[in-house]
Structure formats: structure tokens, C-alpha cells
C-alpha positions as a Python dict, from the first residue, in 0.01 Angstrom:
ca = {
    (1, 'M'): (0, 0, 0),
    (2, 'A'): (284, 237, 79),
    (3, 'R'): (433, 175, -265),
    (4, 'L'): (102, 264, -425),
    (5, 'I'): (85, 588, -229),
    (6, 'L'): (443, 673, -324),
    (7, 'F'): (371, 594, -689),
    (8, 'L'): (63, 817, -689),
    (9, 'T'): (262, 1093, -521),
    (10, 'L'): (530, 1055, -788),
    (11, 'L'): (270, 1084, -1063),
    (12, 'C'): (117, 1392, -905),
    (13, 'G'): (461, 1544, -861),
    (14, 'L'): (540, 1483, -1228),
    (15, 'A'): (212, 1645, -1326),
    (16, 'I'): (294, 1950, -1115),
    (17, 'V'): (641, 1970, -1270),
    (18, 'A'): (487, 1954, -1618),
    (19, 'M'): (239, 2230, -1529),
    (20, 'A'): (522, 2443, -1389),
    (21, 'G'): (716, 2396, -1711),
    (22, 'I'): (415, 2494, -1919),
    (23, 'A'): (361, 2800, -1699),
    (24, 'A'): (726, 2899, -1742),
    (25, 'L'): (705, 2858, -2120),
    (26, 'R'): (380, 3054, -2131),
    (27, 'T'): (527, 3348, -1943),
    (28, 'A'): (844, 3338, -2152),
    (29, 'S'): (661, 3321, -2484),
    (30, 'T'): (393, 3584, -2431),
    (31, 'Q'): (433, 3940, -2324),
    (32, 'E'): (181, 3984, -2044),
    (33, 'D'): (122, 4302, -1855),
    (34, 'A'): (254, 4340, -1502),
    (35, 'S'): (-91, 4319, -1342),
    (36, 'T'): (-130, 3945, -1410),
    (37, 'P'): (36, 3711, -1159),
    (38, 'Q'): (326, 3500, -1283),
    (39, 'G'): (386, 3129, -1224),
    (40, 'L'): (144, 2854, -1135),
    (41, 'P'): (-223, 2925, -1071),
    (42, 'G'): (-332, 2940, -707),
    (43, 'P'): (-523, 2607, -697),
    (44, 'V'): (-230, 2417, -851),
    (45, 'R'): (9, 2574, -601),
    (46, 'M'): (-222, 2475, -314),
    (47, 'I'): (-243, 2115, -441),
    (48, 'A'): (138, 2104, -461),
    (49, 'F'): (167, 2223, -101),
    (50, 'I'): (-88, 1964, 13),
    (51, 'F'): (106, 1683, -157),
    (52, 'L'): (431, 1810, -9),
    (53, 'F'): (277, 1819, 339),
    (54, 'A'): (130, 1469, 298),
    (55, 'L'): (463, 1330, 177),
    (56, 'T'): (668, 1489, 456),
    (57, 'T'): (415, 1380, 718),
    (58, 'G'): (415, 1024, 585),
    (59, 'V'): (793, 1004, 577),
    (60, 'S'): (841, 1160, 921),
    (61, 'T'): (585, 930, 1085),
    (62, 'G'): (723, 621, 914),
    (63, 'L'): (410, 541, 714),
    (64, 'L'): (596, 604, 388),
    (65, 'G'): (950, 524, 293),
    (66, 'A'): (1190, 235, 330),
    (67, 'D'): (1075, -64, 532),
}
């Protein structure tokens, strides 16, 4: 079960990395005005923080990681 959770976390992390890359390319390719925020959208950033918190909590409590 822990391997499944780690695999799903890996997939979500890869999806967030891909979205960050797309956001970086979008800001580099288009000339947006200064009033629009740069980087990832707020909901994606919040999901990334939730996954980071879940991963660090799982590793620190021993529920995830090496057996």
C-alpha cells in the first residue's frame, strides 16, 4: 500500500512539474502586462503544497518510505 501511495505521489509530482514547465514557457513566450500574476495558478500551487505536506508527514511518521 505504501508503494502505491508513493507511486501516486510521484505521478502527481510529475504532473505539477509539467504544469510548472508549461507556466514557465507561457510566461516566456507571451508578453503579459505586469498586473497578471506569474507562475502557477493558485489552486495548482495549493495542491502542490498539500502533496508536499502529505509526503513529509508520511515520511516523518514512518508510514511512507523504506521498510
